[in-house]
Each structure stands twice: as structure tokens, then as C-alpha cells.
Steps between C-alpha positions, in 0.01 A plus 500: 500500500277352772617587852403299807406746780450374855258758638370516860387740775691488829512669841803683630588198711489254209156343517273439202199416710391558859488208738259213453397532132210280405229475235296776676796727567745441216730777621485377860415706805552867420674438167259698280709824509768324306289542193359849562712625214310274258159488647422827667756764402418829334867574438601549136823308555307190616255522215790529245687197651185291497399603146852447362523155667163384359586628150832315503361171625478225246469215749496442881653231716374431850532225768206272593452658843458846340265347245288353776467847651410685174256220394348473844171653614668827613742517210482666158182601327395637157570849634823424702744253358857518363575871467256584789225719352643452150402134527727372215488135394833393352577117502579379852743213581451344844793299648337208683551142596146416398219665306201631702171321485323801369565861423262791588648763275446505130862599412760327289678284766753231410613274789865409465609193700862471391646796677557874502746509219254315271223745596726797414594338167139443412414854606788642278352319203142631573623858572612563139683834491380602846638414847435219747408616848555265793255641752553264789462380754816582693652154465462503121650847470786404730568183282508720193769728651694211661515308169540812282189402316392864505664783304357760739370521858246771567399571859215730592614600849217594733579748776409264782648253742294181527708331768428156366346319209636335184857608446627556144864401538523265798758241417585661161837493342739794506467675165607847395241700314542808281266786580319621189237747625317649797159663477341648812134558565316601814426137589790300350854495367522310172846342470634320192816288504679303234562140609857387423551141401 
């Protein structure tokens, strides 16, 4: 059965980017350590979490703002893309109000203009027997949890306080989650929750 997994890195104070994210600084001012676990860790726990995630991924959903970052001049490359250094290329479904004029990356992007639920349904079909990963940004992940569109929420908690930035749950609905697992590395705590409908 295909699961939908909302998967995102977050600071201890609940931010998924530092302040002022833009096309040059997709993670905002000082936000890079949020992704140390995936980009620069030598810890076996982080490597296992990343490898298992990439192997389980049948399709990916992302929001348009995140797409603009990853497709921008300082975004993904042939060496660093989805899965960091593993650079996997599952089908990507981008939730957007309008399609971009051009796309820099040569990856299988589909632009979905009729909402998040439609993007998830299309991703489920494309994923086959594997899972759909909703990688962000923060607003898209929050909508998945608020609307119970995700089966699981995975947070990669970075041991840092950003102080400001893009919050994950600002304005979200109250929703109980069921803790599934906790894996701890030297640079992150990997938390998995079941999302109750």
C-alpha cells in the first residue's frame, strides 16, 4: 500500500527555514544546518535514514515556492538533488497556481494547478508500490497534516534554535499524532508520527 509521508527538517523552535529565504538562500539566513543530517553528516544513522527514504520514494510532491528554490541558480544539480548526494529522480508533482515559463532541471516535473489533494492523488498513481513523499515547503507539509492528507509526518529535528524564519505549524489545526519511532544521530533526531484522520 502506498503511504503519503510528509517529510521535513525543522529547528527546535519550529522553523523550516531561517529568516528571509530567497532564490539565492533557499534556507534563509543561517538555515543550512537544518539539512546537515542529509548533506554533510558522517553519522551512520543519518545515512541510513536518507538511504531508506530514497529507496522508499515512488513520487514526490512539493509546493511552487520550493520548486523555485530547487530549480533556481543555487538549487539542485546533477550531483545534489532529491536524496542529497544520492541524487534520485522520481516523478515530482509541483502544486502551483500557474506553470513556470521554463525549467532549468532535466527532471520529471508535473505542474498541478488544481490543488494539493490532486497532486497527491497523481503522485500515488505514479508511485506504484512505493511511497509518496511530500517534501515541502512548510506550508504544504502543514496542509497535509491539517487535512489528514498524509499518513505519516517525519520531522528531522536539528539541534539548533533559529529564532525566526518560516514556521511549520503557525496557524495549524489541533491534531493528535501517534509517535511511531525516534532515531537519534549526532546532528539530528528523526521523528516519525502517524497522522490520525
